DRENFI-627821 format. One record per residue (C-alpha): residue number from 1; x, y, z. Coordinates in Angstrom, 3 decimals, decimal comma, m for minus. Layout:
<sites>
<site><num>NUM</num><east>X</east><north>Y</north><up>Z</up></site>
...
</sites>
This chain:
<sites>
<site><num>1</num><east>m36,547</east><north>m5,133</north><up>m5,873</up></site>
<site><num>2</num><east>m35,624</east><north>m2,601</north><up>m3,355</up></site>
<site><num>3</num><east>m33,281</east><north>m5,105</north><up>m1,290</up></site>
<site><num>4</num><east>m31,327</east><north>m5,321</north><up>m4,656</up></site>
<site><num>5</num><east>m30,754</east><north>m1,470</north><up>m4,928</up></site>
<site><num>6</num><east>m29,567</east><north>m1,495</north><up>m1,974</up></site>
<site><num>7</num><east>m27,401</east><north>m4,880</north><up>m1,994</up></site>
<site><num>8</num><east>m25,794</east><north>m2,781</north><up>m5,187</up></site>
<site><num>9</num><east>m25,285</east><north>0,245</north><up>m3,657</up></site>
<site><num>10</num><east>m23,409</east><north>m0,992</north><up>m0,800</up></site>
<site><num>11</num><east>m21,327</east><north>m3,574</north><up>m2,561</up></site>
<site><num>12</num><east>m20,608</east><north>m1,227</north><up>m4,788</up></site>
<site><num>13</num><east>m19,150</east><north>1,394</north><up>m2,283</up></site>
<site><num>14</num><east>m17,192</east><north>m1,220</north><up>m0,743</up></site>
<site><num>15</num><east>m15,881</east><north>m2,257</north><up>m3,803</up></site>
<site><num>16</num><east>m15,036</east><north>1,546</north><up>m4,803</up></site>
<site><num>17</num><east>m13,281</east><north>2,007</north><up>m1,343</up></site>
<site><num>18</num><east>m10,914</east><north>m0,643</north><up>m1,357</up></site>
<site><num>19</num><east>m9,804</east><north>0,159</north><up>m5,179</up></site>
<site><num>20</num><east>m9,401</east><north>3,521</north><up>m4,339</up></site>
<site><num>21</num><east>m5,866</east><north>3,854</north><up>m2,142</up></site>
<site><num>22</num><east>m2,888</east><north>3,809</north><up>m5,034</up></site>
<site><num>23</num><east>m2,059</east><north>0,791</north><up>m5,310</up></site>
<site><num>24</num><east>m0,489</east><north>m2,182</north><up>m8,138</up></site>
<site><num>25</num><east>m3,681</east><north>m2,175</north><up>m10,285</up></site>
<site><num>26</num><east>m4,930</east><north>1,423</north><up>m10,095</up></site>
<site><num>27</num><east>m1,620</east><north>2,783</north><up>m11,098</up></site>
<site><num>28</num><east>m0,953</east><north>0,068</north><up>m13,592</up></site>
<site><num>29</num><east>m4,148</east><north>1,041</north><up>m15,165</up></site>
<site><num>30</num><east>m2,894</east><north>4,985</north><up>m15,007</up></site>
<site><num>31</num><east>0,547</east><north>3,987</north><up>m16,377</up></site>
<site><num>32</num><east>m1,076</east><north>2,269</north><up>m19,140</up></site>
<site><num>33</num><east>m3,393</east><north>4,854</north><up>m20,152</up></site>
<site><num>34</num><east>m0,567</east><north>7,353</north><up>m19,869</up></site>
<site><num>35</num><east>2,072</east><north>4,989</north><up>m22,094</up></site>
<site><num>36</num><east>0,088</east><north>3,462</north><up>m24,545</up></site>
<site><num>37</num><east>m3,521</east><north>5,233</north><up>m24,318</up></site>
<site><num>38</num><east>m6,950</east><north>5,738</north><up>m23,130</up></site>
<site><num>39</num><east>m8,269</east><north>2,360</north><up>m24,531</up></site>
<site><num>40</num><east>m5,729</east><north>0,411</north><up>m23,148</up></site>
<site><num>41</num><east>m6,262</east><north>1,528</north><up>m19,903</up></site>
<site><num>42</num><east>m9,985</east><north>1,002</north><up>m20,178</up></site>
<site><num>43</num><east>m9,059</east><north>m2,739</north><up>m21,202</up></site>
<site><num>44</num><east>m6,721</east><north>m3,006</north><up>m18,568</up></site>
<site><num>45</num><east>m9,355</east><north>m2,007</north><up>m16,215</up></site>
<site><num>46</num><east>m11,658</east><north>m4,228</north><up>m17,608</up></site>
<site><num>47</num><east>m9,679</east><north>m7,068</north><up>m17,425</up></site>
<site><num>48</num><east>m9,206</east><north>m6,423</north><up>m13,596</up></site>
<site><num>49</num><east>m12,703</east><north>m6,146</north><up>m12,976</up></site>
<site><num>50</num><east>m13,496</east><north>m8,992</north><up>m15,102</up></site>
<site><num>51</num><east>m11,341</east><north>m11,036</north><up>m12,521</up></site>
<site><num>52</num><east>m12,942</east><north>m8,921</north><up>m9,503</up></site>
<site><num>53</num><east>m16,292</east><north>m10,367</north><up>m10,654</up></site>
<site><num>54</num><east>m14,659</east><north>m14,185</north><up>m10,793</up></site>
<site><num>55</num><east>m13,198</east><north>m13,749</north><up>m7,299</up></site>
<site><num>56</num><east>m16,504</east><north>m12,294</north><up>m5,845</up></site>
<site><num>57</num><east>m18,114</east><north>m14,986</north><up>m7,315</up></site>
<site><num>58</num><east>m15,934</east><north>m17,472</north><up>m5,475</up></site>
<site><num>59</num><east>m16,454</east><north>m15,494</north><up>m2,424</up></site>
<site><num>60</num><east>m20,638</east><north>m16,024</north><up>m2,735</up></site>
<site><num>61</num><east>m19,998</east><north>m19,607</north><up>m3,397</up></site>
<site><num>62</num><east>m18,048</east><north>m20,369</north><up>m0,122</up></site>
<site><num>63</num><east>m20,184</east><north>m18,545</north><up>1,787</up></site>
<site><num>64</num><east>m23,361</east><north>m19,771</north><up>0,301</up></site>
<site><num>65</num><east>m21,879</east><north>m23,778</north><up>1,489</up></site>
<site><num>66</num><east>m21,066</east><north>m22,276</north><up>4,916</up></site>
<site><num>67</num><east>m25,115</east><north>m21,067</north><up>5,228</up></site>
<site><num>68</num><east>m26,395</east><north>m24,019</north><up>3,577</up></site>
<site><num>69</num><east>m24,619</east><north>m26,114</north><up>6,579</up></site>
<site><num>70</num><east>m26,465</east><north>m24,979</north><up>10,045</up></site>
<site><num>71</num><east>m23,841</east><north>m25,872</north><up>12,332</up></site>
<site><num>72</num><east>m21,210</east><north>m23,467</north><up>11,102</up></site>
<site><num>73</num><east>m23,860</east><north>m20,214</north><up>10,241</up></site>
<site><num>74</num><east>m22,576</east><north>m18,978</north><up>13,158</up></site>
<site><num>75</num><east>m18,688</east><north>m19,291</north><up>11,132</up></site>
<site><num>76</num><east>m20,199</east><north>m16,635</north><up>8,689</up></site>
<site><num>77</num><east>m20,308</east><north>m14,026</north><up>11,249</up></site>
<site><num>78</num><east>m16,609</east><north>m15,107</north><up>12,737</up></site>
<site><num>79</num><east>m15,637</east><north>m15,003</north><up>9,247</up></site>
<site><num>80</num><east>m16,484</east><north>m11,861</north><up>8,866</up></site>
<site><num>81</num><east>m15,547</east><north>m10,535</north><up>12,245</up></site>
<site><num>82</num><east>m11,708</east><north>m11,624</north><up>11,585</up></site>
<site><num>83</num><east>m11,535</east><north>m10,313</north><up>7,913</up></site>
<site><num>84</num><east>m13,031</east><north>m6,848</north><up>8,922</up></site>
<site><num>85</num><east>m10,712</east><north>m6,909</north><up>11,885</up></site>
<site><num>86</num><east>m7,718</east><north>m7,076</north><up>9,936</up></site>
<site><num>87</num><east>m8,806</east><north>m4,996</north><up>7,098</up></site>
<site><num>88</num><east>m9,401</east><north>m2,289</north><up>10,009</up></site>
<site><num>89</num><east>m5,824</east><north>m2,522</north><up>11,261</up></site>
<site><num>90</num><east>m4,145</east><north>m3,206</north><up>7,957</up></site>
<site><num>91</num><east>m5,676</east><north>0,178</north><up>6,520</up></site>
<site><num>92</num><east>m4,813</east><north>2,112</north><up>9,628</up></site>
<site><num>93</num><east>m1,518</east><north>0,485</north><up>9,596</up></site>
<site><num>94</num><east>m1,026</east><north>1,826</north><up>5,743</up></site>
<site><num>95</num><east>m2,325</east><north>5,191</north><up>6,369</up></site>
<site><num>96</num><east>m0,035</east><north>5,749</north><up>9,704</up></site>
<site><num>97</num><east>2,937</east><north>4,782</north><up>7,531</up></site>
<site><num>98</num><east>2,068</east><north>6,182</north><up>4,197</up></site>
<site><num>99</num><east>5,177</east><north>7,447</north><up>2,006</up></site>
<site><num>100</num><east>5,701</east><north>8,380</north><up>m1,220</up></site>
<site><num>101</num><east>6,466</east><north>5,456</north><up>m2,964</up></site>
<site><num>102</num><east>7,174</east><north>4,325</north><up>m6,144</up></site>
<site><num>103</num><east>4,616</east><north>1,928</north><up>m7,377</up></site>
<site><num>104</num><east>5,992</east><north>m1,536</north><up>m9,977</up></site>
<site><num>105</num><east>4,409</east><north>m0,665</north><up>m13,656</up></site>
<site><num>106</num><east>3,813</east><north>m3,845</north><up>m15,806</up></site>
<site><num>107</num><east>5,013</east><north>m3,102</north><up>m19,334</up></site>
<site><num>108</num><east>1,390</east><north>m4,077</north><up>m21,527</up></site>
<site><num>109</num><east>0,879</east><north>m4,062</north><up>m25,311</up></site>
<site><num>110</num><east>m2,849</east><north>m3,411</north><up>m27,052</up></site>
<site><num>111</num><east>m2,879</east><north>m7,157</north><up>m27,750</up></site>
<site><num>112</num><east>m2,951</east><north>m8,421</north><up>m23,959</up></site>
<site><num>113</num><east>m3,954</east><north>m5,444</north><up>m21,935</up></site>
<site><num>114</num><east>m6,988</east><north>m6,943</north><up>m20,761</up></site>
<site><num>115</num><east>m5,560</east><north>m10,342</north><up>m19,893</up></site>
<site><num>116</num><east>m2,653</east><north>m8,564</north><up>m18,144</up></site>
<site><num>117</num><east>m5,164</east><north>m6,715</north><up>m16,058</up></site>
<site><num>118</num><east>m6,597</east><north>m9,987</north><up>m15,423</up></site>
<site><num>119</num><east>m3,619</east><north>m11,716</north><up>m14,372</up></site>
<site><num>120</num><east>m2,544</east><north>m8,781</north><up>m11,715</up></site>
<site><num>121</num><east>m5,887</east><north>m9,234</north><up>m10,289</up></site>
<site><num>122</num><east>m5,465</east><north>m12,665</north><up>m9,729</up></site>
<site><num>123</num><east>m2,483</east><north>m12,421</north><up>m7,825</up></site>
<site><num>124</num><east>m4,660</east><north>m10,064</north><up>m5,307</up></site>
<site><num>125</num><east>m5,063</east><north>m12,903</north><up>m2,361</up></site>
<site><num>126</num><east>m6,943</east><north>m10,873</north><up>m0,318</up></site>
<site><num>127</num><east>m10,002</east><north>m9,933</north><up>m2,371</up></site>
<site><num>128</num><east>m11,948</east><north>m13,167</north><up>m2,217</up></site>
<site><num>129</num><east>m11,855</east><north>m13,456</north><up>1,921</up></site>
<site><num>130</num><east>m12,625</east><north>m9,517</north><up>1,493</up></site>
<site><num>131</num><east>m15,721</east><north>m10,337</north><up>m0,301</up></site>
<site><num>132</num><east>m16,486</east><north>m13,639</north><up>1,663</up></site>
<site><num>133</num><east>m16,501</east><north>m11,286</north><up>4,536</up></site>
<site><num>134</num><east>m18,885</east><north>m8,677</north><up>3,040</up></site>
<site><num>135</num><east>m20,813</east><north>m11,518</north><up>1,616</up></site>
<site><num>136</num><east>m21,379</east><north>m12,726</north><up>5,372</up></site>
<site><num>137</num><east>m22,642</east><north>m9,355</north><up>6,596</up></site>
<site><num>138</num><east>m24,716</east><north>m8,535</north><up>3,826</up></site>
<site><num>139</num><east>m26,082</east><north>m11,806</north><up>4,555</up></site>
<site><num>140</num><east>m26,613</east><north>m11,587</north><up>7,983</up></site>
<site><num>141</num><east>m28,352</east><north>m8,228</north><up>7,088</up></site>
<site><num>142</num><east>m30,985</east><north>m9,456</north><up>5,131</up></site>
<site><num>143</num><east>m29,130</east><north>m8,036</north><up>1,845</up></site>
<site><num>144</num><east>m28,444</east><north>m10,912</north><up>0,155</up></site>
<site><num>145</num><east>m30,386</east><north>m13,924</north><up>m0,283</up></site>
<site><num>146</num><east>m28,151</east><north>m16,295</north><up>m2,425</up></site>
<site><num>147</num><east>m30,540</east><north>m16,288</north><up>m5,478</up></site>
<site><num>148</num><east>m29,906</east><north>m15,913</north><up>m8,621</up></site>
<site><num>149</num><east>m30,116</east><north>m11,917</north><up>m8,815</up></site>
<site><num>150</num><east>m28,793</east><north>m11,116</north><up>m5,474</up></site>
<site><num>151</num><east>m25,258</east><north>m13,430</north><up>m6,445</up></site>
<site><num>152</num><east>m25,647</east><north>m11,596</north><up>m10,282</up></site>
<site><num>153</num><east>m26,262</east><north>m8,135</north><up>m8,485</up></site>
<site><num>154</num><east>m23,332</east><north>m8,599</north><up>m6,309</up></site>
<site><num>155</num><east>m20,787</east><north>m9,698</north><up>m8,383</up></site>
<site><num>156</num><east>m21,953</east><north>m6,798</north><up>m11,103</up></site>
<site><num>157</num><east>m21,561</east><north>m4,396</north><up>m8,029</up></site>
<site><num>158</num><east>m18,272</east><north>m5,753</north><up>m7,418</up></site>
<site><num>159</num><east>m16,774</east><north>m5,448</north><up>m10,629</up></site>
<site><num>160</num><east>m18,490</east><north>m2,129</north><up>m11,172</up></site>
<site><num>161</num><east>m16,898</east><north>m0,703</north><up>m8,191</up></site>
<site><num>162</num><east>m13,631</east><north>m1,781</north><up>m8,952</up></site>
<site><num>163</num><east>m13,921</east><north>m0,482</north><up>m12,818</up></site>
<site><num>164</num><east>m15,288</east><north>2,911</north><up>m11,724</up></site>
<site><num>165</num><east>m12,235</east><north>3,713</north><up>m9,658</up></site>
<site><num>166</num><east>m9,847</east><north>2,213</north><up>m12,464</up></site>
<site><num>167</num><east>m11,569</east><north>4,450</north><up>m14,734</up></site>
<site><num>168</num><east>m11,285</east><north>7,403</north><up>m13,260</up></site>
<site><num>169</num><east>m7,644</east><north>6,703</north><up>m12,531</up></site>
<site><num>170</num><east>m6,803</east><north>6,200</north><up>m16,033</up></site>
<site><num>171</num><east>m8,709</east><north>9,544</north><up>m16,968</up></site>
<site><num>172</num><east>m7,345</east><north>11,853</north><up>m14,340</up></site>
<site><num>173</num><east>m4,311</east><north>10,404</north><up>m13,258</up></site>
<site><num>174</num><east>m1,778</east><north>13,535</north><up>m13,150</up></site>
<site><num>175</num><east>m4,290</east><north>15,385</north><up>m10,906</up></site>
<site><num>176</num><east>m4,089</east><north>12,373</north><up>m8,812</up></site>
<site><num>177</num><east>m0,352</east><north>11,815</north><up>m8,880</up></site>
<site><num>178</num><east>0,375</east><north>15,324</north><up>m7,740</up></site>
<site><num>179</num><east>m1,700</east><north>14,217</north><up>m4,533</up></site>
<site><num>180</num><east>m0,947</east><north>10,814</north><up>m4,160</up></site>
<site><num>181</num><east>0,572</east><north>10,809</north><up>m0,948</up></site>
<site><num>182</num><east>m2,458</east><north>12,867</north><up>0,870</up></site>
<site><num>183</num><east>m4,927</east><north>11,267</north><up>m1,185</up></site>
<site><num>184</num><east>m3,608</east><north>7,639</north><up>m0,197</up></site>
<site><num>185</num><east>m3,146</east><north>8,213</north><up>3,742</up></site>
<site><num>186</num><east>m6,857</east><north>9,973</north><up>3,728</up></site>
<site><num>187</num><east>m8,518</east><north>6,960</north><up>1,942</up></site>
<site><num>188</num><east>m6,871</east><north>4,484</north><up>4,251</up></site>
<site><num>189</num><east>m7,970</east><north>6,298</north><up>6,816</up></site>
<site><num>190</num><east>m11,598</east><north>6,251</north><up>5,538</up></site>
<site><num>191</num><east>m11,570</east><north>2,742</north><up>4,583</up></site>
<site><num>192</num><east>m9,962</east><north>1,747</north><up>8,238</up></site>
<site><num>193</num><east>m13,029</east><north>3,474</north><up>9,798</up></site>
<site><num>194</num><east>m15,174</east><north>2,087</north><up>7,756</up></site>
<site><num>195</num><east>m14,099</east><north>m1,334</north><up>8,607</up></site>
<site><num>196</num><east>m14,327</east><north>m0,609</north><up>11,915</up></site>
<site><num>197</num><east>m17,987</east><north>0,139</north><up>11,499</up></site>
<site><num>198</num><east>m18,450</east><north>m3,133</north><up>10,176</up></site>
<site><num>199</num><east>m16,773</east><north>m4,852</north><up>12,691</up></site>
<site><num>200</num><east>m18,619</east><north>m3,268</north><up>15,415</up></site>
<site><num>201</num><east>m22,010</east><north>m4,197</north><up>13,809</up></site>
<site><num>202</num><east>m20,983</east><north>m7,911</north><up>13,435</up></site>
<site><num>203</num><east>m19,637</east><north>m7,980</north><up>17,248</up></site>
<site><num>204</num><east>m22,816</east><north>m6,814</north><up>18,069</up></site>
<site><num>205</num><east>m24,932</east><north>m9,925</north><up>15,695</up></site>
<site><num>206</num><east>m22,284</east><north>m12,256</north><up>17,049</up></site>
<site><num>207</num><east>m22,645</east><north>m11,668</north><up>20,455</up></site>
<site><num>208</num><east>m26,075</east><north>m9,601</north><up>21,245</up></site>
<site><num>209</num><east>m28,240</east><north>m12,093</north><up>19,157</up></site>
</sites>
């Protein structure tokens, strides 16, 4: 039970931090809430979270498949190594180049807010490799065992972390909007640092077994 609590916390935190920087999903959730009402914003956020959980499941299955083939177990850590290196650089560059920019807002109706959220989340091609890298790292750390409760905990934590951020955007959008530039820049630096820490840990596990 203890490892499930740790697994939920670290995965929730990773999902939360990955969703914090203002972008297509969270800004659409906020704008939807402002223009169509809080309920629509929440439904949109639930749609996004649902898709994230589906993508997290695919990521777990990819990691599980690789793990069950002993000849390529090391590939798990190498995948994580590449993913964390990419995201560390990506978030750092994003922070350095952060400028005021307009986020494209997709029109949504009360009827399809949920599915619009799922659709937009599905367009994010970085989600699966991100969670594959995390899953590989958590497995190497002994936090996930590819058992049913571990997988469910990982998926639910990923969806919960994402939904929490989107919900905060729907509720506190006006306060966040006034500080978007500084908020986005600082959060990108934090994410870059987080990815760097995970990268260093992974390098250690790959080269100093």
